[in-house]
MARBA-3410 file (N, C-alpha, C, O; in Angstrom, 1 decimal):
258
4.3,26.7,123.4,4.5,27.9,122.6,3.2,28.6,122.4,2.3,28.1,121.8 ~ 3.2,29.9,122.8,1.9,30.7,122.6,1.9,31.2,121.2,3.0,31.4,120.6 ~ 0.7,31.3,120.7,0.6,31.7,119.3,-0.3,32.9,119.2,-1.4,32.9,119.9 ~ 0.0,33.9,118.5,-0.8,35.1,118.5,-1.0,35.5,117.0,-0.1,35.7,116.3 ~ -2.3,35.5,116.6,-2.7,36.0,115.3,-3.4,37.3,115.5,-4.3,37.4,116.3
-2.9,38.3,114.8,-3.4,39.7,115.0,-4.0,40.3,113.8,-3.3,40.3,112.7 ~ -5.2,40.8,113.8,-5.8,41.5,112.7,-6.1,42.9,113.1,-6.9,43.1,114.0 ~ -5.4,43.9,112.5,-5.6,45.2,112.9,-5.6,46.2,111.7,-4.5,46.7,111.4 ~ -6.7,46.4,111.1,-6.8,47.4,110.0,-6.5,48.8,110.5,-6.6,49.0,111.7 ~ -6.0,49.6,109.7,-5.5,50.9,110.1,-6.7,51.8,110.5,-7.6,52.0,109.7
-6.7,52.4,111.7,-7.8,53.3,112.1,-7.8,54.6,111.3,-6.7,55.0,110.8 ~ -8.9,55.2,111.2,-9.0,56.4,110.4,-8.5,57.6,111.3,-8.7,57.6,112.5 ~ -7.8,58.5,110.6,-7.2,59.6,111.3,-7.5,60.9,110.4,-7.9,60.8,109.3 ~ -7.3,62.0,111.0,-7.5,63.3,110.3,-6.5,63.4,109.2,-6.9,63.8,108.1 ~ -5.3,63.1,109.4,-4.3,63.2,108.4,-3.9,61.8,107.9,-3.7,60.9,108.7
-3.9,61.6,106.6,-3.7,60.3,106.1,-2.2,59.9,106.3,-1.3,60.6,105.9 ~ -2.0,58.7,107.0,-0.6,58.3,107.2,0.1,57.8,106.0,-0.5,57.4,105.0 ~ 1.4,57.8,106.0,2.2,57.3,104.9,2.0,55.8,104.8,2.2,55.1,105.8 ~ 1.7,55.3,103.6,1.4,53.9,103.4,2.6,53.2,102.8,3.1,53.7,101.8 ~ 3.1,52.2,103.4,4.3,51.5,103.0,3.9,50.5,101.8,2.8,50.0,101.8
4.8,50.4,100.9,4.6,49.4,99.8,5.6,48.3,100.0,6.8,48.5,100.2 ~ 5.1,47.1,99.9,6.0,45.9,99.9,5.4,44.8,99.0,4.2,44.9,98.6 ~ 6.2,43.9,98.6,5.8,42.8,97.7,5.7,41.5,98.3,6.2,41.3,99.4 ~ 5.1,40.5,97.7,5.0,39.2,98.2,6.4,38.6,98.2,7.1,38.7,97.2 ~ 6.7,37.9,99.2,8.0,37.2,99.4,8.2,36.1,98.3,7.2,35.5,97.9
9.4,35.9,97.9,9.7,34.8,96.9,9.4,33.5,97.6,9.6,33.3,98.8 ~ 8.9,32.6,96.8,8.7,31.2,97.3,7.3,31.0,97.8,7.0,29.9,98.2 ~ 6.5,32.0,97.9,5.1,31.9,98.4,4.3,31.3,97.3,4.1,31.9,96.2 ~ 3.7,30.1,97.5,2.9,29.4,96.5,1.4,29.6,96.7,0.9,29.7,97.8 ~ 0.7,29.8,95.6,-0.7,30.0,95.6,-1.4,28.6,95.4,-1.2,28.1,94.3
-2.0,28.1,96.4,-2.7,26.8,96.3,-4.2,27.0,96.0,-4.9,27.7,96.7 ~ -4.6,26.4,94.9,-5.9,26.7,94.4,-7.0,25.8,95.1,-8.2,26.0,94.8 ~ -6.6,25.0,96.0,-7.6,24.1,96.7,-7.3,24.0,98.2,-6.1,23.9,98.5 ~ -8.3,24.0,99.0,-8.1,23.8,100.4,-7.5,22.4,100.7,-6.7,22.2,101.7 ~ -7.8,21.4,99.8,-7.3,20.1,100.0,-5.8,19.9,99.9,-5.2,19.0,100.4
-5.2,20.9,99.2,-3.7,20.9,99.0,-3.0,21.6,100.2,-1.7,21.6,100.1 ~ -3.7,22.1,101.2,-3.0,22.9,102.2,-2.5,22.1,103.4,-2.0,22.6,104.4 ~ -2.8,20.8,103.4,-2.4,19.9,104.5,-3.2,20.1,105.8,-2.8,19.9,106.9 ~ -4.5,20.5,105.6,-5.4,20.8,106.7,-6.0,19.4,107.2,-6.1,18.5,106.4 ~ -6.4,19.4,108.4,-7.0,18.2,108.9,-8.4,18.0,108.3,-9.0,18.9,107.9
-8.8,16.7,108.4,-10.2,16.4,107.8,-11.2,17.2,108.6,-12.2,17.7,107.9 ~ -11.1,17.4,109.9,-12.1,18.1,110.6,-12.1,19.6,110.2,-13.2,20.2,110.2 ~ -11.0,20.2,110.0,-11.0,21.6,109.6,-11.5,21.7,108.2,-12.3,22.7,107.9 ~ -11.2,20.8,107.3,-11.8,20.8,106.0,-13.3,20.7,106.0,-14.0,21.4,105.3 ~ -13.8,19.8,106.9,-15.3,19.7,107.0,-15.9,21.0,107.5,-16.9,21.4,107.0
-15.2,21.7,108.4,-15.7,23.0,108.9,-15.7,24.0,107.8,-16.6,24.8,107.6 ~ -14.6,24.0,107.0,-14.5,25.0,105.9,-15.6,24.8,104.8,-16.3,25.7,104.5 ~ -15.8,23.6,104.4,-16.8,23.3,103.4,-18.2,23.4,104.0,-19.1,23.9,103.3 ~ -18.3,23.1,105.2,-19.6,23.3,105.9,-20.0,24.7,106.1,-21.2,25.1,106.1 ~ -19.0,25.6,106.1,-19.2,27.0,106.3,-19.6,27.7,104.9,-19.9,28.9,104.9
-19.5,26.9,103.9,-19.8,27.4,102.5,-18.7,27.8,101.6,-18.9,28.3,100.5 ~ -17.5,27.6,102.1,-16.3,27.8,101.2,-16.1,26.6,100.3,-16.1,25.5,100.7 ~ -15.9,26.9,99.0,-15.6,25.8,98.1,-14.2,25.9,97.5,-13.6,24.9,97.1 ~ -13.7,27.2,97.4,-12.4,27.4,96.8,-11.7,28.6,97.5,-12.4,29.6,97.8 ~ -10.5,28.5,97.9,-9.8,29.6,98.6,-9.7,30.8,97.8,-9.5,30.8,96.6
-9.8,31.9,98.5,-9.6,33.2,97.8,-8.1,33.5,97.6,-7.3,32.6,98.0 ~ -7.8,34.5,96.9,-6.4,34.8,96.6,-5.5,34.9,97.9,-4.4,34.4,97.9 ~ -6.0,35.6,98.9,-5.2,35.7,100.1,-5.1,34.4,100.9,-4.1,34.1,101.5 ~ -6.2,33.6,100.8,-6.2,32.3,101.5,-5.2,31.4,100.8,-4.5,30.6,101.4 ~ -5.2,31.4,99.5,-4.3,30.6,98.7,-2.8,30.8,99.1,-2.0,29.8,99.1
-2.5,32.0,99.5,-1.1,32.3,99.8,-0.7,32.4,101.2,0.4,32.1,101.6 ~ -1.6,32.7,102.1,-1.3,33.0,103.5,-1.5,31.8,104.5,-0.9,31.7,105.5 ~ -2.5,30.9,104.2,-2.8,29.9,105.1,-1.7,29.0,105.5,-1.4,28.8,106.6 ~ -1.0,28.5,104.5,0.1,27.5,104.7,1.2,28.1,105.5,1.7,27.5,106.5 ~ 1.7,29.3,105.2,2.8,29.9,106.0,2.4,30.1,107.4,3.2,29.9,108.3
1.1,30.5,107.7,0.7,30.6,109.1,0.7,29.3,109.8,1.1,29.2,110.9 ~ 0.1,28.3,109.1,0.1,26.9,109.7,1.5,26.4,110.0,1.7,25.6,110.9 ~ 2.4,26.8,109.1,3.8,26.3,109.3,4.5,27.1,110.4,5.7,26.7,110.7 ~ 3.9,28.1,111.0,4.5,28.8,112.1,5.2,30.0,111.8,5.9,30.6,112.6 ~ 5.1,30.5,110.5,5.9,31.7,110.1,5.1,32.9,110.5,3.9,33.0,110.5
5.9,34.0,110.9,5.3,35.3,111.0,4.9,35.8,109.6,5.6,35.6,108.7 ~ 3.7,36.4,109.5,3.2,36.8,108.2,2.7,38.2,108.3,2.0,38.6,109.2 ~ 2.9,39.0,107.3,2.3,40.3,107.1,1.5,40.2,105.8,2.1,40.1,104.7 ~ 0.2,40.2,105.8,-0.6,39.9,104.6,-1.5,41.1,104.3,-2.1,41.7,105.2 ~ -1.5,41.6,103.1,-2.3,42.7,102.7,-3.2,42.3,101.5,-2.7,41.7,100.6
-4.5,42.7,101.7,-5.4,42.4,100.6,-6.6,43.3,100.8,-6.8,43.9,101.8 ~ -7.4,43.4,99.7,-8.5,44.3,99.7,-9.6,43.8,100.6,-9.6,42.7,101.0 ~ -10.5,44.7,101.0,-11.7,44.4,101.8,-12.5,43.4,101.1,-12.7,43.4,99.9 ~ -13.1,42.5,101.9,-14.0,41.5,101.3,-13.4,40.3,100.6,-14.0,39.7,99.8 ~ -12.1,40.1,100.8,-11.3,39.1,100.1,-11.0,37.8,100.9,-10.3,36.9,100.5
-11.6,37.8,102.2,-11.4,36.6,103.0,-10.3,36.6,104.0,-9.7,35.6,104.4 ~ -9.9,37.9,104.4,-8.8,38.0,105.4,-9.2,37.4,106.7,-8.3,36.7,107.3 ~ -10.4,37.7,107.2,-10.8,37.1,108.5,-10.8,35.6,108.5,-10.3,35.0,109.4 ~ -11.3,35.0,107.5,-11.4,33.5,107.4,-10.0,32.9,107.2,-9.8,31.8,107.6 ~ -9.0,33.7,106.7,-7.7,33.2,106.5,-7.1,32.9,107.9,-6.6,31.8,108.1
-7.0,33.8,108.8,-6.4,33.5,110.1,-7.3,32.7,111.0,-6.9,32.1,111.9 ~ -8.6,32.8,110.7,-9.6,32.0,111.5,-9.3,30.5,111.2,-9.2,29.7,112.1 ~ -9.3,30.1,109.9,-9.1,28.7,109.6,-7.7,28.2,110.0,-7.5,27.0,110.3 ~ -6.7,29.1,109.8,-5.3,28.7,110.2,-5.3,28.5,111.7,-4.6,27.6,112.2 ~ -6.0,29.3,112.5,-6.0,29.1,114.0,-6.7,27.8,114.3,-6.2,27.1,115.2
-7.7,27.4,113.6,-8.4,26.2,113.9,-7.5,25.0,113.6,-7.6,23.9,114.3 ~ -6.6,25.1,112.7,-5.7,24.1,112.3,-4.6,23.9,113.4,-4.2,22.8,113.7 ~ -4.0,25.0,113.9,-2.8,24.9,114.7,-3.1,24.7,116.2,-2.1,24.4,116.9 ~ -4.3,25.0,116.7,-4.5,24.9,118.1,-4.5,23.4,118.5,-4.8,22.5,117.8 ~ -4.1,23.2,119.8,-4.2,21.9,120.4,-5.4,21.8,121.2,-5.5,22.4,122.3
-6.4,21.1,120.7,-7.7,21.1,121.4,-7.7,20.2,122.7,-8.8,20.1,123.3 ~ -6.6,19.5,122.9,-6.6,18.7,124.2,-6.3,19.5,125.4,-6.5,19.0,126.5 ~ -6.0,20.8,125.2,-5.8,21.7,126.4,-6.7,22.9,126.2,-7.0,23.3,125.1 ~ -7.1,23.4,127.4,-8.0,24.6,127.3,-7.2,25.9,127.6,-7.8,27.0,127.8 ~ -5.9,25.9,127.5,-5.1,27.1,127.6,-5.3,28.0,126.4,-5.7,27.6,125.3
-5.2,29.3,126.6,-5.4,30.3,125.6,-4.2,30.2,124.6,-3.1,30.3,125.1 ~ -4.4,29.9,123.4,-3.4,29.7,122.4,-3.3,30.7,121.3,-2.2,30.9,120.7 ~ -4.4,31.3,121.0,-4.5,32.3,119.9,-5.2,33.6,120.4,-6.2,33.5,121.0 ~ -4.5,34.7,120.2,-5.1,36.0,120.5,-5.3,36.8,119.2,-4.3,37.0,118.5 ~ -6.5,37.2,118.9,-6.8,37.9,117.7,-7.3,39.3,118.1,-8.4,39.4,118.8
-6.7,40.3,117.7,-7.1,41.7,118.0,-7.8,42.3,116.8,-7.3,42.3,115.7 ~ -8.9,42.9,117.1,-9.7,43.5,116.0,-10.0,44.9,116.4,-10.1,45.2,117.6 ~ -10.2,45.8,115.4,-10.4,47.2,115.7,-11.8,47.6,116.1,-12.0,48.6,116.7 ~ -12.8,46.7,115.9,-14.2,47.0,116.3,-14.8,45.7,116.9,-14.4,44.6,116.7 ~ -15.8,46.0,117.7,-16.5,44.9,118.4,-17.3,44.0,117.4,-17.4,42.8,117.5
-17.8,44.6,116.3,-18.5,43.9,115.3,-17.5,42.9,114.6,-17.9,41.7,114.4 ~ -16.3,43.3,114.3,-15.4,42.4,113.6,-14.9,41.3,114.6,-14.7,40.2,114.2 ~ -14.8,41.7,115.8,-14.4,40.7,116.8,-15.4,39.6,117.0,-15.1,38.4,117.0 ~ -16.7,40.0,117.0,-17.8,39.0,117.1,-17.9,38.2,115.8,-18.2,37.0,115.9 ~ -17.7,38.8,114.7,-17.7,38.1,113.4,-16.6,37.1,113.4,-16.8,35.9,112.9
-15.4,37.4,113.8,-14.3,36.5,113.9,-14.6,35.3,114.8,-14.3,34.2,114.4 ~ -15.2,35.6,115.9,-15.6,34.5,116.8,-16.5,33.5,116.2,-16.3,32.3,116.3 ~ -17.5,34.0,115.4,-18.4,33.2,114.7,-17.8,32.3,113.7,-18.1,31.1,113.5 ~ -16.8,32.9,112.9,-16.1,32.2,111.9,-15.3,31.1,112.5,-15.2,29.9,112.0 ~ -14.5,31.4,113.6,-13.7,30.4,114.2,-14.5,29.2,114.7,-14.2,28.1,114.6
-15.7,29.6,115.4,-16.5,28.5,115.9,-17.1,27.6,114.8,-17.2,26.4,115.0 ~ -17.4,28.2,113.7,-18.0,27.5,112.6,-17.0,26.6,111.9,-17.2,25.4,111.7 ~ -15.8,27.1,111.6,-14.8,26.3,110.9,-14.2,25.3,111.9,-13.9,24.2,111.5 ~ -14.1,25.6,113.2,-13.5,24.7,114.2,-14.5,23.8,114.8,-14.2,23.2,115.8 ~ -15.7,23.8,114.3,-16.8,23.0,115.0,-16.4,21.5,115.2,-16.6,20.9,116.2
-15.9,20.9,114.1,-15.6,19.5,114.1,-14.3,19.2,114.9,-14.0,18.0,115.2 ~ -13.5,20.2,115.2,-12.3,20.0,116.0,-12.6,20.4,117.5,-11.7,20.3,118.3 ~ -13.8,20.8,117.8,-14.2,21.3,119.1,-13.3,22.5,119.5,-12.9,22.5,120.7 ~ -13.1,23.4,118.6,-12.3,24.6,118.9,-13.2,25.5,119.7,-14.4,25.8,119.3 ~ -12.7,26.1,120.8,-13.4,27.1,121.6,-12.9,28.5,121.3,-11.7,28.7,121.0
-13.8,29.4,121.2,-13.5,30.8,121.0,-14.4,31.7,121.8,-15.5,31.4,122.1 ~ -13.8,32.8,122.2,-14.6,33.8,123.0,-14.2,35.2,122.6,-13.0,35.5,122.6 ~ -15.2,36.0,122.3,-14.9,37.4,121.9,-15.0,38.3,123.1,-16.1,38.4,123.8 ~ -14.0,39.0,123.5,-13.9,40.0,124.6,-14.2,41.4,124.0,-13.3,41.9,123.3 ~ -15.3,41.9,124.2,-15.7,43.3,123.6,-16.3,44.1,124.7,-16.7,43.6,125.8
-16.3,45.4,124.5,-16.8,46.3,125.5,-18.3,46.1,125.7,-19.0,45.7,124.7 ~ -18.8,46.4,126.8,-20.2,46.3,127.1,-20.6,44.9,127.6,-21.8,44.7,127.9 ~ -19.7,44.0,127.8,-19.9,42.7,128.3,-19.3,42.5,129.7,-18.5,43.4,130.1 ~ -19.7,41.5,130.4,-19.2,41.3,131.7,-17.7,40.9,131.7,-17.3,39.9,131.0 ~ -16.8,41.6,132.4,-15.4,41.3,132.4,-15.2,40.0,133.2,-14.3,39.2,132.9
-16.1,39.7,134.2,-16.0,38.5,134.9,-16.2,37.3,134.1,-15.6,36.2,134.2 ~ -17.2,37.4,133.1,-17.4,36.3,132.2,-16.3,36.1,131.3,-15.9,35.0,131.0 ~ -15.6,37.2,130.8,-14.4,37.1,130.0,-13.3,36.3,130.7,-12.7,35.5,130.1 ~ -13.1,36.7,132.0,-12.1,36.1,132.8,-12.4,34.6,132.9,-11.5,33.7,132.8 ~ -13.6,34.3,133.2,-14.0,32.9,133.4,-13.8,32.0,132.1,-13.3,30.9,132.2
-14.1,32.6,131.0,-14.0,31.9,129.7,-12.5,31.7,129.3,-12.2,30.7,128.8 ~ -11.7,32.7,129.6,-10.3,32.6,129.2,-9.4,32.1,130.2,-8.2,31.7,129.9 ~ -9.8,31.9,131.5,-9.0,31.3,132.6,-7.8,32.1,132.8,-6.7,31.6,133.2 ~ -7.8,33.4,132.6,-6.7,34.3,132.9,-7.3,35.7,133.2,-8.3,36.0,132.7 ~ -6.5,36.5,133.9,-7.1,37.8,134.2,-6.0,38.9,134.1,-6.3,40.1,134.3
-4.8,38.6,133.8,-3.7,39.6,133.8,-4.0,40.7,132.7,-3.9,41.9,133.1 ~ -4.3,40.3,131.5,-4.5,41.3,130.5,-5.9,42.0,130.6,-6.0,43.2,130.5 ~ -6.9,41.2,131.0,-8.2,41.8,131.1,-8.4,42.7,132.2,-9.1,43.7,132.1 ~ -7.6,42.5,133.3,-7.7,43.4,134.4,-7.2,44.8,134.2,-7.6,45.7,134.8 ~ -6.3,44.9,133.2,-5.8,46.2,132.9,-6.4,46.8,131.6,-6.1,48.0,131.3
-7.1,46.0,130.9,-7.8,46.5,129.7,-6.8,46.5,128.5,-5.6,46.5,128.7 ~ -7.4,46.4,127.3,-6.5,46.4,126.1,-6.1,47.8,125.7,-6.9,48.8,125.8 ~ -4.9,47.9,125.4,-4.4,49.2,124.9,-4.6,49.4,123.4,-4.9,48.4,122.7 ~ -4.6,50.6,122.9,-4.8,50.8,121.5,-3.6,50.4,120.7,-3.7,50.0,119.5 ~ -2.4,50.4,121.3,-1.2,50.1,120.5,-0.8,48.6,120.7,-0.9,48.1,121.8
-0.5,48.0,119.6,-0.1,46.6,119.6,1.0,46.3,120.5,1.0,45.3,121.2 ~ 2.0,47.1,120.4,3.3,46.9,121.2,3.0,46.8,122.7,3.6,46.0,123.4 ~ 2.0,47.6,123.2,1.7,47.6,124.6,1.1,46.2,125.0,1.4,45.7,126.1 ~ 0.4,45.6,124.1,-0.1,44.2,124.4,1.0,43.2,124.4,1.0,42.3,125.3 ~ 1.9,43.3,123.5,3.0,42.3,123.4,4.0,42.4,124.6,4.7,41.4,124.9
4.0,43.4,125.4,4.9,43.5,126.5,4.4,42.5,127.6,5.2,42.1,128.5 ~ 3.2,42.0,127.5,2.6,41.1,128.5,2.5,39.7,128.0,1.9,38.8,128.6 ~ 3.1,39.4,126.8,3.0,38.1,126.2,4.3,37.4,126.2,5.4,38.1,126.2 ~ 4.4,36.1,126.2,5.7,35.4,126.1,6.4,35.8,124.8,5.8,36.1,123.8 ~ 7.8,35.7,124.8,8.5,36.1,123.7,8.4,35.1,122.5,8.6,35.5,121.4
8.1,33.8,122.8,8.0,32.8,121.7,6.7,32.9,121.1,5.8,32.1,121.4 ~ 6.5,33.8,120.1,5.2,34.1,119.5,5.3,33.9,118.0,6.3,34.2,117.4 ~ 4.1,33.5,117.5,3.9,33.6,116.0,3.0,34.8,115.8,1.9,34.8,116.5 ~ 3.3,35.7,115.0,2.5,36.9,114.8,2.1,37.0,113.3,2.9,36.8,112.4 ~ 0.8,37.3,113.2,0.3,37.5,111.8,-0.5,38.9,111.8,-1.4,39.1,112.6
-0.1,39.7,110.9,-0.8,41.0,110.7,-1.5,41.0,109.4,-0.9,40.6,108.4 ~ -2.8,41.3,109.4,-3.6,41.3,108.2,-4.4,42.6,108.1,-5.0,43.0,109.0 ~ -4.3,43.2,107.0,-4.9,44.5,106.8,-5.1,44.9,105.3,-4.5,44.2,104.5 ~ -5.8,45.9,105.1,-6.0,46.4,103.7,-4.8,47.3,103.3,-4.3,47.2,102.2 ~ -4.3,48.1,104.3,-3.1,48.9,104.1,-2.3,48.9,105.4,-2.7,48.5,106.4
-1.0,49.2,105.2,-0.1,49.2,106.3,0.7,50.5,106.3,1.5,50.7,105.4 ~ 0.4,51.4,107.2,1.3,52.6,107.3,2.7,52.3,107.6,3.0,51.3,108.2 ~ 3.6,53.2,107.2,5.0,52.9,107.3,5.4,52.7,108.8,6.2,51.9,109.1 ~ 4.8,53.5,109.7,5.1,53.4,111.1,4.7,52.0,111.7,5.4,51.5,112.5 ~ 3.6,51.4,111.2,3.2,50.1,111.6,4.3,49.0,111.2,4.7,48.2,112.0
4.7,49.1,109.9,5.7,48.1,109.5,7.0,48.3,110.2,7.7,47.3,110.5 ~ 7.4,49.5,110.5,8.6,49.7,111.2,8.5,49.1,112.6,9.5,48.6,113.1 ~ 7.3,49.2,113.2,7.2,48.7,114.6,7.2,47.2,114.6,7.5,46.6,115.6 ~ 6.8,46.5,113.5,6.8,45.1,113.5,8.1,44.4,113.8,8.2,43.3,114.2 ~ 9.2,45.2,113.5,10.5,44.6,113.8,10.7,44.3,115.2,11.7,43.6,115.6
10.0,44.9,116.1,10.1,44.7,117.5,9.6,43.4,118.0,10.0,42.8,119.0 ~ 8.6,42.8,117.3,8.0,41.6,117.8,7.7,40.6,116.7,7.0,39.6,117.0 ~ 8.2,40.8,115.5,8.1,39.8,114.5,9.5,39.3,114.0,10.4,40.0,114.0 ~ 9.5,38.0,113.7,10.8,37.3,113.3,10.7,36.9,111.9,10.0,36.0,111.5 ~ 11.5,37.6,111.0,11.7,37.3,109.6,10.3,37.0,109.0,10.1,35.9,108.4
9.4,38.0,109.0,8.0,37.8,108.5,8.0,37.6,107.0,8.8,38.2,106.3 ~ 7.0,36.8,106.6,6.8,36.6,105.1,5.8,37.7,104.7,4.7,37.9,105.3 ~ 6.1,38.4,103.7,5.2,39.4,103.2,4.3,38.8,102.1,4.8,38.2,101.2 ~ 3.0,39.1,102.2,2.1,38.6,101.2,1.1,39.7,100.7,0.4,40.3,101.6 ~ 1.1,40.0,99.5,0.3,41.1,99.0,-0.6,40.6,97.8,-0.1,40.0,96.9
-1.9,40.8,98.0,-2.8,40.5,96.9,-3.3,41.8,96.3,-4.1,42.5,97.0 ~ -2.9,42.1,95.1,-3.2,43.4,94.5,-4.6,43.3,93.9,-5.1,42.2,93.6 ~ -5.2,44.4,93.7,-6.6,44.5,93.2,-6.7,43.7,91.9,-7.7,43.1,91.6 ~ -5.7,43.8,91.0,-5.8,43.2,89.7,-5.6,41.7,89.7,-5.7,41.0,88.7 ~ -5.2,41.2,90.9,-5.1,39.7,91.1,-6.3,39.0,91.6,-6.4,37.8,91.6
-7.3,39.8,92.0,-8.5,39.3,92.5,-9.4,38.7,91.4,-9.6,39.4,90.4 ~ -9.9,37.5,91.6,-10.8,36.9,90.6,-12.2,36.7,91.1,-12.4,36.1,92.2 ~ -13.1,37.3,90.4,-14.5,37.2,90.8,-15.2,36.2,89.9,-15.8,36.6,88.8 ~ -15.0,34.9,90.2,-15.6,33.9,89.4,-17.1,33.8,89.5,-17.7,34.1,90.6 ~ -17.7,33.5,88.4,-19.2,33.4,88.4,-19.9,34.7,88.8,-21.1,34.7,89.2
-19.2,35.8,88.6,-19.8,37.1,88.9,-19.8,38.0,87.6,-18.7,38.3,87.1 ~ -20.9,38.4,87.1,-21.0,39.3,86.0,-21.2,40.7,86.5,-22.0,41.0,87.4 ~ -20.5,41.7,86.0,-20.5,43.1,86.4,-21.1,44.0,85.3,-20.7,43.8,84.1 ~ -22.0,44.8,85.7,-22.6,45.7,84.7,-22.7,47.2,85.2,-22.7,47.4,86.5 ~ -22.6,48.1,84.4,-22.8,49.5,84.7,-24.0,50.1,84.0,-24.1,49.9,82.8
-24.9,50.8,84.7,-26.1,51.4,84.1,-25.9,52.9,84.3,-26.2,53.4,85.4 ~ -25.6,53.6,83.3,-25.5,55.1,83.4,-26.8,55.7,83.6,-27.8,55.4,82.9 ~ -26.9,56.6,84.6,-28.1,57.3,84.9,-27.8,58.8,84.9,-27.0,59.3,85.6 ~ -28.6,59.5,84.1,-28.3,60.9,83.8,-28.6,61.8,85.0,-28.0,62.8,85.3 ~ -29.7,61.5,85.7,-30.2,62.3,86.8,-30.2,61.6,88.1,-30.5,60.4,88.1
-30.0,62.2,89.2,-29.9,61.6,90.5,-31.3,61.0,90.9,-31.4,59.9,91.4 ~ -32.4,61.7,90.5,-33.7,61.3,90.9,-34.2,60.1,90.1,-35.3,59.6,90.3 ~ -33.5,59.7,89.1,-33.8,58.6,88.2,-33.3,57.3,88.8,-33.7,56.2,88.4 ~ -32.3,57.4,89.7,-31.6,56.2,90.2,-32.6,55.2,90.9,-32.5,54.0,90.7 ~ -33.5,55.8,91.7,-34.4,54.9,92.4,-35.3,54.1,91.5,-35.5,52.9,91.7
-35.9,54.8,90.5,-36.8,54.1,89.5,-36.0,53.1,88.7,-36.5,52.1,88.3 ~ -34.7,53.4,88.4,-33.9,52.4,87.7,-33.6,51.2,88.5,-33.7,50.1,88.0 ~ -33.4,51.4,89.8,-33.2,50.3,90.7,-34.5,49.4,90.8,-34.4,48.2,90.8 ~ -35.6,50.1,90.8,-36.9,49.3,90.8,-37.1,48.5,89.6,-37.6,47.4,89.6 ~ -36.7,49.1,88.4,-36.8,48.4,87.2,-35.9,47.1,87.2,-36.3,46.1,86.7
-34.7,47.3,87.7,-33.8,46.1,87.8,-34.4,45.0,88.6,-34.3,43.8,88.2 ~ -35.0,45.3,89.8,-35.6,44.3,90.6,-36.8,43.7,90.0,-37.1,42.5,90.2 ~ -37.5,44.5,89.2,-38.8,44.0,88.6,-38.4,43.1,87.4,-39.2,42.1,87.1 ~ -37.3,43.3,86.7,-37.0,42.6,85.5,-35.9,41.5,85.6,-35.7,40.8,84.7 ~ -35.2,41.5,86.7,-34.0,40.6,86.9,-34.3,39.6,88.0,-35.0,40.0,89.0
-33.9,38.4,87.9,-34.2,37.4,89.0,-33.3,37.6,90.1,-32.3,36.8,90.3 ~ -33.5,38.6,91.0,-32.7,38.9,92.1,-33.4,38.4,93.4,-34.4,39.0,93.8 ~ -32.9,37.4,94.0,-33.5,36.8,95.2,-33.0,37.6,96.4,-33.7,37.7,97.4 ~ -31.7,38.0,96.4,-31.1,38.7,97.5,-30.2,39.8,96.9,-29.6,39.6,95.8 ~ -30.0,40.9,97.6,-29.2,41.9,97.0,-28.7,42.9,98.1,-29.4,43.0,99.2
-27.6,43.6,97.8,-27.1,44.6,98.7,-27.0,45.9,97.9,-26.4,45.9,96.8 ~ -27.6,47.0,98.4,-27.5,48.3,97.7,-26.6,49.2,98.5,-26.9,49.4,99.7 ~ -25.6,49.7,97.9,-24.7,50.7,98.6,-25.0,52.1,98.2,-25.3,52.4,97.0 ~ -25.0,53.0,99.2,-25.2,54.4,99.0,-24.1,55.2,99.5,-23.3,54.7,100.4 ~ -23.9,56.4,99.0,-22.7,57.2,99.4,-22.9,58.0,100.7,-22.0,58.7,101.1
-24.1,58.1,101.2,-24.4,58.8,102.5,-25.4,58.0,103.3,-26.2,57.3,102.8 ~ -25.3,58.3,104.6,-26.2,57.6,105.6,-27.6,58.1,105.3,-28.6,57.3,105.4 ~ -27.8,59.4,105.0,-29.1,60.0,104.8,-29.8,59.3,103.6,-31.0,59.0,103.6 ~ -29.0,59.0,102.5,-29.5,58.4,101.4,-30.0,56.9,101.7,-31.0,56.4,101.1 ~ -29.2,56.2,102.5,-29.6,54.9,102.9,-30.9,54.9,103.6,-31.8,54.1,103.4
-31.1,55.8,104.6,-32.3,55.9,105.3,-33.5,56.3,104.4,-34.6,55.7,104.5 ~ -33.2,57.2,103.4,-34.3,57.5,102.5,-34.7,56.3,101.6,-35.9,56.1,101.4 ~ -33.7,55.6,101.2,-34.0,54.4,100.4,-34.8,53.3,101.2,-35.7,52.7,100.6 ~ -34.4,53.2,102.4,-35.1,52.2,103.3,-36.5,52.6,103.4,-37.4,51.7,103.4 ~ -36.8,53.9,103.6,-38.2,54.3,103.7,-39.0,54.2,102.4,-40.1,53.8,102.5
-38.3,54.4,101.3,-39.0,54.2,100.0,-39.3,52.8,99.8,-40.4,52.5,99.3 ~ -38.4,51.9,100.1,-38.6,50.4,99.9,-39.7,49.9,100.8,-40.4,48.9,100.5 ~ -39.8,50.5,102.0,-40.8,50.0,103.0,-42.2,50.3,102.4,-43.2,49.9,103.1
END
């Protein structure tokens, strides 16, 4: 039985598509520990070795249904562990005694595809899980050699999910993971998903443990840089990420910090 896990966030368009609203299916349990998910010892070693100590809200709800073979439509905010959700589920369900392609993960960007490959390899290290990212700008021959198949690669990936599924066996497990789902996407899932479980993690359900949040009002734009310098001078910040609202401002800040 071939298994396909698909991650496809909604691409940006000029006109905003209609976004569908759906709720978490009844009976979906939130498990607060990876140890309660029935994962193998090797997968657990990979999870903890990768730095995870407690599952996020989406991981608590989505991992077990995926491992159980259910089709899943999971929605959660950015940065909540969606990639690692289907990555660790993939590491659990694959049969490492065969080198056949068992999981196909579609990502909207090459960066996300490469990130997913790294997460799968890290979590699946102790199970000897193999992963390969097929992205543009790389040798197609190498992709074919790694995957031991050439039917899909020879024709290239299409932008639409349904075009891909026409070339895959009908006995599939499908997982869609995104921040939002346009109505047209959800309508299309009926063509290739079987009684999918809906899982929604709303913003107010997210828990930022051990994270304190502060707001520093700044009256003038040109005071922001000096305020930021004061924070770094007076607070024990060993690492940090600074977000700006324009590319030009990011470049300006990088030059100032240099």
